[in-house]
N, C-alpha and C positions, 0 to 999 in steps of 0.2 A: 325744616326751614324756620329761620327766626322771623316771627311775625310781630313781635313787640319788644321794645328795648326800654329798660329802666336805668336811668343814670343817677349816680350819687349826687344828691342835691347840693350838699355842702361844697364838694370839690368842683363841680361844674359851675356853680355860681362864682367861686373864686377865679376860675379860669376865664369866665366871661368878663368879670371886673378887670382882670389883668389885661385882657385884650383891648377893652374899651379905653383904658387909661394909657395904653401904649401909643395910640393914634397911628398904628401901622395899617396900610391899606389891605394887606393880605398876610396870612400865615398858614403854614401847614404843620401837622404834627401827628402823633400816634395816639390811638385810642387803646387804653389798657382796661381789660375787663375779662369777661367770660361769656362764651356762647354755649348755651345748654340745649343739646339736641333732644333731651327727654322732656324739657318744658317748652320747647320752641320759643325760647326767650333769650334775649341778650342782656347782659348786665355791664354797665360802664362804671368803672371805679374812678378813673382820672384821665386827663388829657396831658400829654407830654409834648411840648414843642420841639421840633427838629432844629438843632443848632445851626449856625452858619457853617458853610463848607470850608475847605482848606484855603480857599481864596478869599475868605471873609465875606462872601456873598450870602444873602438869605436863601433858604431853600425854596421860597415861594415869593413871587413878585407879580405886579400887574403890568400887562402889556397893553399900552394905549395904541390905537390905530394911528398910522403915520398921517401927518397933515400934508395936504397937497395945495400949495399956495397958487398953483396955476389955474385951479378951478375957480369959477366965479363964486364970490362970497365964501363963506366958511360954514361948516356944519354947526348946528346948535350944540351947546355944551352937553345937554341931556342926551343927544344922539351919539355924541362922541363917547360918553361914559357907557352907553348901552352896547357899544362895540368892543369894550375892553375885555380882555381874557387873562387867564392865569398862566404864568410860566413857572413850572415846577421842575426842580432838579430831582428827577425820579430815582436815579441811581443813589444819590445821597440820602434820600428818605429811606430807601430800601436798606442801605448800610446802617443807618440809625436804627431801623427796626431789627436788624440782625444782632446788633450790639445789645439793645435793650432786651430782646428776647432771652439772652443769656442771663439776665438779672431776674427773670421771673421764676416763681416757684409753682408748685402744683396748683392747678385751678385758676391761675392768673396768666393771661397771655396778651400779646398784641393782636387785637381783634379787628383792626382797621385803621383808618386815618380820619382826621378832622380838617376842615379848612375854614378859615375866617376870611370872608370875602363878601362883596356885594352880590345881590341877586343876579345882576346882568353878567358879571364876571364868572359866576358859578355856572350859569346856563350855557355860556359860550365855551366852557372848558370841560364839558362832560367826558370827552374821550381821553384827555390827558389825566383826568382824575381816575377814570377806570384803569388806565395803565399803571398809575401810581399805586392803586389798591392792589393790583395783581402783583406788582413788584414787591410790595410789602409782604403779601401772602407767601410768596416764594422764598423770601429772605427769612421770614419768621414762621415757618410751616408748623402745623400741628402734627403730633404723632398719633397715628392710628385711629383718629376719631371720625375720619371720613367727611368732615365738614368742608364743603366747597363754596363757602360764602364768607364775606367780610362786611364790616360796616363802613359807611361813608356818612359822616356827620357834618352838616353845613351850619355854621353859625353866621347868620346874616346880620349886618349892622345897620342896614337901611332897607326896610324896617327891621328892628331887633327881633329875631326869632330863631328857634332851633328846629331843624328838620333832620331826619335820619332815613337813609336808604340802605337797602340790603343789596350788595353787589355779588352776583353769582359768578364764580370763577370758571373760566373755560379757556381753551387754547386760542379761540378767536373771540376775545372779549370786545363788546361794543357798548354803545350807550344804552341799548335795550337791556343790558345785563343789570341795570339799576332798577330796583323796585322799592317804592315807598313802604315804610313800616311805621307802626305806631311808636311814638317816643314820648316819654314823660319822665319827670324827675321825682325822686323819692328817697327813702332811706334804704340803702343797699348794704353798706359796710357793717352796720350794727347787727345784721341778721346772719353774718357769716360765722361758720363754726371752724375751729382749728384742729388739724390732725398732724401728728408728727410721727416720723419713722426713722430709726437709726438702723440701717441695713448693712450687715457685714457680708462680704463675699470673698471668694478665693477661686479665681479662674485660672485654668491652665490651657493655653491656646497653642495647638500644635503648629509647627512650621513644616509645610509639606515640600517634598522633593520636587514635585511637578511645578511649583511656583518659583523655583530658583532662577529659571531662565527669564522670569519676568522681573527679576531684581526686587523682590518683595521687601518692603521697608517696615520699620516699627509701626508707623502710622497705619500701614495697610493691614497688618496683623491685628492691631488693636481695634481698628474700625470694623473689621469683619467679625472679630470676637464679640464686640458690643452688639452688633446686629443680631448675631445668633443668640446671645444671652437675652436680648429683648424679647424674643419669641418664647424662651423658656420662662421668663419672669411673668409673662402674661397669664400663664396657667397656675401661678402660685396662689394658694389660699391665703386668707388674711384673717387676723384676729384684731379686733378693736376693743381696747380696754379689757382684754382677756376673754372676749366672746367671739366665737367664730362667725364670720359674715356668711350667711347662707341665703339671704333673700334681698329684696330691694326696698326694705323698710327705711324710713327716715330716722335721723338721729334727733332725739328730743332732749338730750341733756346738754348743758353748757360746759364751758371749760375746755382744757386741752385734752384731746383724745390720743392715746398711744396706739400706734399701728404696728403690728408684727406680721411680716410676710413669711409664709411657710412653703418652701420648695419641696417637691417630692424627692425621695431618696433616689440617687442616680449613681451609676458606676463611676469610678474615678477616671476622669478623662485622661489624666496624665499617664496612668498605667496602661490604659487602652491604646493611647497614642504610641507609647514606646514599643508596643507589640506589633505595630504596623511597619512594614518595610518602607513605605513611602513617606514616613515622618522622620525628619532629621534634626528636630530641635523642639524646644518648648519655651513659650513665653508665659511667665507667671504674673498674674495681675490680681492684686489683693488690696484690701483696705475696707474702710467704712464710709458710707455715704449717708448724710443727714438730709431728710426731705420734709418739707412742710406742704400741706394742702389746705385750701380754704373752700368750704362747701356752702352753698346756699341752703337755707333751712328746708326748702321745699324739694331739694334734690335727694335722690336715694343715696343711702350710705355707701353703696357699691361704687358710686361715682368718685368718692374720696379715695377709694382703693385704686381705681383706675388712674386718677390723677397722680397718686403717689408713685405708681409703677412708671408712668410716663416721665415723671420728674426725675426719677433715679437714672433712667436711660439717657434722658436729655442732658443731665448734669455730667455724666461720664463722657458723652460725645462732645459737650462744650469744652471740657478740660483738654481733650485731645485736640480740638480745633484751636484752642488758645496756643498750645505748643506748636502746632503747625503754622499758625499765623506769625508767631515770633520767629520761626525758622525762615519764613519768607522774607522777613525784615532784616534778620541778622544771620549771615552765613558764616560767622566766626564760630570758634569752639564753644560749646555750651558750658555754663557754669552754675546754673540754678538747680541745685540739688541733684546734679548728674555726675556719675562717675563712670568713665569708660576707659579701659586700659589698653585699647588697641594701639599698636605701634605703627599701623599702616596708614594710608592716606585717608581712610574712612573716618579717622578721629577728627579730621578737620570739618566734617559735616555736622549740621545740627542733629540732635538725637533722633528726631522724627524721620529724618531722611537717611539714616544709616541702613545699608543693605545687610540683612541678617546673615546671608551666607558668607559674607566677607569678614564677619567678626571672629576674632581669635581668643577672646576672653569673655567671661561672664560680665554682662552689662546690667547695671542697676541704676534706676533713676526714679524720680518722683513726679507726680502730676500735681497741679495746683489744688489747694484745699479750699473748701467752701465756707464762707462766712455769711451771716445774715444780719441785715440792717433794718431797724424799725422804719416802717413806711407810713401807712394810714390806719388809724383806728385798730391797732393790734395786728395789722398785716406786716409781713416781712417781704423784702426783696433780698437778693443775694449777690455776691460777687465772688470771684475766684482769685486767690493769692498764690503767687510763686513763693518758694521758700525764702527768697531774698527780699520780698516786698513786705511793707508794713501797712497798717490800717489807713495811713494817709493816702495810699493809692485808692482805697475804697471810697474815701471821701471825695477825691477828685473825680472818680467815675460817676458818683451820684450827682455831683454838680453839673458835670459836662453832659451826661446822657439823660438823666432824669429831672434835671432842673430843680433839685431839692438840696436842702442843707442837712447835713448829718449832725446829730447832737454831739457836742464836744465831749460828753461823757463816754469814753471808750467802752465802759462796762455794759452799755446798752447794745453793743454789737455782739451777737452770739457767735461763739467759735466752738461748736460741738465736735467738729472733726479735729481731734487733738493731733493726729498724725496724718501726713499726706498719703495719698494712694501710691503704692509702690509697684514698679514694673521691673521684673528680673527676667533675663533671657539666658539660656544656656547656649554657649557658643556653638556654631556650626561645626567647627573643627573639634571641639571637645566631645561632641556627640558622634560624629562620623569617623574621625581619624584620631582617637585618643592616643594611640601609640606613636604617631608621627607629629604630635603637636610640638611646636617650637618651644624651647626652654623659656621659662618666664619666672619672675620673682614669685615666691610662694605666697606672699601676702602683701596687700597694699595697706596703707593707713586706713583704719576703720575695719579691716578684716573682711571686706566685701568681695574681693576678687581672689580666688584660689586657683593655683595651677593644677593641671590634670595630674601631673606626676605625684604631687603631694597628696591629692585627693585619693589616688589609687593606693598609696602607702597607708593612708588612714583606713581604708577599707580592708586591705589585705592583712594588716598587722594583727587584728583580733583573731582572724582565721588561722594564721600561723601559730599563735600562742594557744589556740584551742586544742590542737592535736596532742602536744605533750601533756596538757592537763587531763585529757581523757585517758591517756596511757597510764599516768600516775594513779588515777582513780581506780582503774581496772586492776592494777597491780596491788593496790591497797586492799581491795575487796578480796582478791585471791589469797593474799597473805593472811588476812583476818580469818578467812574460811579455814585455812590449813591449821592455824593455831587453835581454833575452837574444836576442830575435829580431833587433834592430837590430845587435847585436854580430857576428852572422854575415853 
């Protein structure tokens, strides 16, 4: 349980000054930082205000009690202000948290919410604040750390003071779920250490016969494959700066630390899948994922490895979610790095919604690539770009979601993933019914889609030419043997 919280003094003071100068009665936003279960402490890096919703309304406002002129006299102004409460658009704050969590890297997360309000409005809104914290936690959940708590920071402007509460998450959250914890400001960012990992992977995900009746789509197969791969990645060993991580010692050196993950040798899943009668296809998922992790100097070095692993899996899932989100918004034919040669009605669907058993050609498409933007004191946040998008999209996202300006110098934005992640699937019909596949062009532009007939010719041709070659070789040996024998 988090018993004490330390906030970055520089950033929190800037946030307080911004709020004081705005003269707004109330504001809600996200707390960005890290919760350490090993240290029982929380670290707050920055506060990010939730923008106005689609209707142009603020996510948080003050609700004053209705005046009743029929009653004798009127309530004193102080009594009226003591009855005020907060109105929060909980769903909008949760959606903001979901979007911002995609921009976080290893060791940096959405750890709660903050609210700028008077003492009376805060006390009269405990339940709605707890529900907002729970919604944010569900929208920006942590992977595998088991933490069931988030922070609620109250910035009171009359009198001016900061308080922090630990909100324990449960199915039936109440005001009693809030517990006070020690809060102070200090230097947090300067003590963080940076770890980087460029991880290459090549997954082959089987398409099972039993799932055809369920109309399994691309997104279903990839999501299931990522979940399985997450379990395998958790047992991977790690090397940091060439040294194997074997204990929970702390890192005492400064600078950038290179992390290399080592998976145990495993059997080829593709070969194993093809030998099973219930497997009728394979989806190949390959590429490179760049990950950064930021570790407090007092945390064990093994925590950096855990953050790297979680960040890799979260990044893969985020890219798939982006594809699915765009499919929900645009039901037209996809064109962002996607090539799909089916002539049937499935070609009208977004790539993530294509039913695998209905495909008649090899399908090849790319997922968004990850770029990194400088944030605070050497820290990075990230964004994901489609093949048709430019860095201007990243700048817009940073302004809209993080309330920050991106430097005009594009060279400060890191693009370590030179190529996008690729997804290729073998057609259901090519795997199950190769002899009855409908005729198709042998090659599309780019050479990514090949018909079954031509692929069979390519395989059989070397085999047919091999027989005469063996016959000629044997005949030559026999003739040579006879000539040598006769010479003696």
